[in-house]
N, C-alpha and C positions, 0 to 999 in steps of 0.2 A: 163615507163615514170617517170621521176623524179618528186617528189612532188613540188608543187608551193610554193613560199615563203609565200603567204597568208595562205596556209594550215598549215604550221609549226609555224607561228607567235604566236598563242595562247600558244603553248607548250613552245616556247622560253621565252615568257613573264612570264609564270608560273614558269619556272625554274629560271629565273632571280630574280623573287620576292622571291622564296623560298631560294635561296642562300643569298640574301640580308637580309632576316629575320634571317637566321642562323648566319651570320656575326655580325649583330646588337645584336642578343641575346648573342653571345659569348662575345662581348664587354661589354654588361651589366653585364653578369655573372662574368667576370674578375674584373670589378669595384666593384661588390658586394662581391667578394671574398676578395678583399683588405679591405673593410669596415668590413667584417665578422671577419677577423683576428684582426682588431683594436677592434671590439666588444668583441672578445674572451679575448684579453689582458685586456680590461677595466673591463670585467665581473670578471676575476680572481683577478684584483687589488681591485675592489669594494668589492668582497666577503671577501678578506683578511682584508680590512679595517673594514668591518662590524663585522667580528669575533673579530678583535682587540678591537672594540668599547665595546664588552661585558666585556672586561677586563679593559676598561677605557683608554687604551693607544692609541686607534685609533681615538679618537674624533677629535684630532687636524688635522688628515689627511682627515677627512670626507668632508670638503668644497672642497679641491682639487680633491677628488674622484668624487664628483658630478659635478664639472666643467669639468672634463675629460669626464664624461658621456654625458654632454650637447654637448661638442665639437664633440664627435664621432657621436652622434645623428644628429647634424647639418651637419656633413659631409655626412651622408646618405640622409638627406633631400635634400642637394644640388645635390647629384647623382640622386635621383629619379626625381627631377625637370628637369634634363637634358633630361629625357626619357619619359616624360609625363606631366600631369597637375602639376603645382607647388605645393610643400609641404612647406608652410610657417613655419618658426620657431615661437615658442611662443613669445609673445610681452614682456615677463618679461626679466630681466637681464640674462646674460649668465650663471650665477651660483652664489651661496651664497659665501660670503666672511668670514663669521663668523661661529663658531660652532653652535650657537643658530639658525642662519638662515638656516644652513644645516639640523639640526634636524627638524625644522619647515617645510622645503621643503620636506623632506623625508616622513613626516607624513601627511602633509596637502595639498601638491601641486599635483594636478591631472596630470600635465604635467610630473613631475618627475616620478610618478608611471607608466605612460604610456611609458616613456623612458626606465625604468627598464624592463618592460615587453618586449619591443622591443629588448633590449639588450640580454635578455635570448633567445629569438626566433632567432635573427640574428646570435648570436654566435654558435648556433646549426644547425637550419634549413638552415640559409643563408650560413653557412660554408659548410654544406653537399652538397647543390645544386650547390654552386660555384665550389667546387672540382669536382663534377660529370660533370658539364658543361665544365670545362676546360680539364678534363681527356678524355672525349669522342672523341674530334678531335685528341688528341694524340694517342689514341688507333686505331682510323681509319687510320691515316697516318702510324703508326708503323706496323700494320698488313697488310695494303693494299700494302705497299712497301716491305714486308718481302721476297717475292720470289726473289727480286733483289739482296739481300745481305745476305741471310741466310747461304749461302755456305762459307761466310767468318768466321762464328762462329765455335767454336769447337763443336763436336757432343754432349758434355755434357751440353752445355749452349744454344744450338739452341732450341727454343720453341716459342709457341704462347704467347700472352699477358695474356691469361687466364690459362696458365700453362702446357698444354700438349706438350710433346717433339716432335721434328721434326728430322727425320733421312733420308728422301728422298724427291724428287721433288714433289711427289703427296701430301705429308703432307704440304710442303711449299705452294703449290697452294691452298690447303684447308685453310691455314692461310690467304692467300691473299683474298680469298672469305669472310672469317670472317671479314677482314678489310672493305670490301664493306658493310657487314651487320652492322658493327659499324657506318659507314658513314650514312646508312639509318636511324639507330636509332638516330644518332645526328641530322639528318635533321628534324625528327619529334618531337624530345624531347627537343631540345635547347630552342625554344620559350616558351614552357610550363615551363621549369625550370626557365627561366628568370622571368616569371610572378609569379611563386611560391616564388622565392627569394624576389621579391619586395612587395609581398602582406602584410607581417607583417608591413613593414615600412609605406605603404600607409594607413594601418588600424590604426596604433598606433601613428605615428609621426605627423599626421595632427592635426589640431585644434580639441579640444574636442567639441562634439555636443552642450554641454551647452554653451561653449564659443562662438561658431558660432551663436547660437540663441541669446545670449546677444548682440553680435556685430550687428547682424541683426536688433534687436529691437532698439538699439541705432541709427543705420543708418536710419531706417524708421522714428524714432522720429525726427531726425534732418531734413530729407528731407521733412517730413510733415510740420514741423514748417516753413521751407524755402518756401514751396509751399503756405502756408497760408499767409506769409508775402508778397510773390510775388503777390498773388491774391489781397491782400489789396492795394498794390502799384498800381496795374493795375486799381482797382476801383477808386483810387484817381486820377490817370492819366486821366481816362475817365471823372470823375467829373470836373477836371480842364479844360479839352478840351471842354466840353459842356458849362461850365460857361464862360470861357474866349474867346471861339471861336464862336460856333454856337449860343449860347444864346445871346451874345452881338450883333451878326449880325441880329438875329431875332428882337431884340429890335430896332435896326436901321431901319429894315423894317417897324415896327409899327410906328416909328416916321416919316419916310418918307411918309407912307400912310396917317397919320394924317395931315401932312403938305400939301399933295396933296388935301385932302378933303377941307381944309380951302382955298387953292388956287382956287379950283373950284368955291367957292362962291365970293371970293374977286378979285383974279387975275387969271382968267382962262388961260392966256398965260403962266404962270409959272407951272401949274399943270402937263404938259407933262414932264418937267425936274424932278419934284419931283417923278413922277411915274417911270421914267427911273432909278433914283437912288434907288428907292425901289426894282425894279426888279433886279438890279445889286447886291444889298445887299442880296436878297433872293437867287440868284444863288450862291453867295459866301457861304451863310449858308448851302445850299444843298451840295456844294463841300466839305465843312468842315465835314458835317455829313457822306458823303460817305467815306472820308479818315478815319474818326474815325471807321466806320464799317469795313473797310478793315483792320484796325489795330487789331480789335477783332477777326475776322475770315474772311480771304480774300475770296470773292466770287469766285475768279478764281479757288480755290480748288474744289468748288462744280461744276463748269461748265467744267473745263478742267482736273481735277484730279491733283495729286501731280506732276506727270511728266510734264504736261503742265504748271503748275504754276512755276516749277523750270526753265523750258525753257523760260518763260517770264522774270524771274529774270536774267537769263544769257544774254538774249537779251538786258536788260537794263544796263548791266555792262559796265563800261567805257573801259575795256580791253577785247580782244577776250576771250570768255569763252565758254567751251563745256560742254554738259550734257550727261552723260551716265547713263542709268537706266535699271535695270533688271526687272524681273517679280515681281512686288510688291504685287500683290494680293489685297484682301480687307483690308483696314486699318481703324482703328477708327479715327474719325474726330480730336480728340485731338492729336493723334499721328502724323497725317498728318500735322496739324497746327504747332506742335512743330518742325517737320522736316523743314517745310517751313520757319518759323521764324529763325531757326538756319542758314539756307542757306542765307536768306535775310540779316541777320546781318553780316555774313561772307563776302558776296558779297559787302556790304556797306564798310566794312573794306578794302577790296581789292581796291575799287574805291578811298577811301579817303587816305589810309595810306601806301599801299604796294609798290607802284611804280613798279608793276609787268608788264611783257609783255604778260603773258598768265595765265589764270586760268582754272580750271577744277572742275566739280561737278560730283561725282559718288555716286549713290544711289542704293542699292540692298537689297534684303531680303533673309535671310537664316533661314528657320524654323520659329521660333517665335521671331526673332530679325531683326530689320531694321538697316542697316548700311549706314551712310552718311559720305562722305569724300569730303572735299573742299581743293583744293591744289592751291597754286599760287607760281610763281617763283620770288617773290618780295624780298625786303630787309630784311624781317623777323623782329624779335624783338617784336612780338605781345605778350602782357602780360595782364592778367586779371585785374591787379591793375592800368593799364594805361588808363582806361576810354574808352576802345574800344568796350564795350558792351559784352565782353566775359563772364563776371560774370553773366550777365542776361541770356545768353545761358545756362550756367551751372545750374542756378536755375531752368530754364524750364525743362532741361533734367533730372536732379536729382529728380524733382517732379514726373516724370514718371518712376522713378527707373531705369534710364538709366545711361550710362557712357559717360563722355565728356573728351576728351584729346586734348591738343594743343601742337604741336611741332613747335617752331618758333625761331631757333637760330639766332643770329645776322648775317646778310648777307644772310639769307634765306636758303631754301624756307620755306614756312609756310604750315603746314598740320593741319587741324581741323577735328577731327573724333568724330562721335557720334554713340552710340549704343542705340537703343530704343526697349524695349519690345513691341511686336505687336501681342500678342496672341489674337485670335478672340474669 
């Protein structure tokens, strides 16, 4: 009975994944071999320049040598970024232009020292792994197909890739089997070689830990200051809303009630009108206070959760708006409120400015990050400096150490994306 397709599917998927990994690894090793040859040339040139510097004649060439070092290292950073997490270049200039600057960089710049360490590693280890990675498939194809064409060779030159001679069909078939063995070695070894070749670059070409720490401290200082400023502005907004809105309405209630008390003594027929005006003013004050409370922390988040609150926002949008929500799990109230206000502001922009025919809200959680995406097919052109409230969203998001991006070219569409840490 022939095997069912469902029985062989796992093996076919495993084989497809394995061959895909081998081909991708071979591509990575080939690219690494190119940069390794560049590193070998740069290492030889830099060594010659440094030796010449001992005699004083190489100092003029030192800036050009360091610029070449930076160019080769940046080429490897670009290659590594294609196959994994980005490896950003240093924020400094591409290389020194003067002899004094070159000597200073060589002695005191940690990035230059790390680039030099990578250059030595990649010119040796990277070159060796690249050559081996490229050689293995050549050996596998050469020996695997050897029984098909060995008889075309002269008896003195016919032999396996590892050197033993071949004089008959039995030996030729043995070479063919060794080609299969080379293929098996390639299948298991190529991904490991690609990782080994990339390891020095990812270790040495990335930002220095001290630099990362300093940048992180600077970023947190800026976002903390922005959060404090945003908090101060929010308190002032609440104070103005209370003073100009609810407080003035409550004063009106007091005045109307005082007028009603006097009317009861002198003109009872007018007391009813005064009480009605006082009730209306009290209801307006209550409505104002409810709106203010909703602006601080919407009660709908507590009663219906974030998904229900976003559904209410979508229902109030002037254009058809859909909501897609994944499994959000438990969220801190501040995180949920930030996501809510982000969507509320974006939906307001869709209603007022976009001219869209459809909008969509997508919210999901992956691990300890909450992803929010608001999309509309409107005219685009949304910008933070245009007074659309996007700068307020950025302040809210960055205060939570999140990421906020807007893509809104002229002609549309507009995509607003937010990433919020939500570790419990």
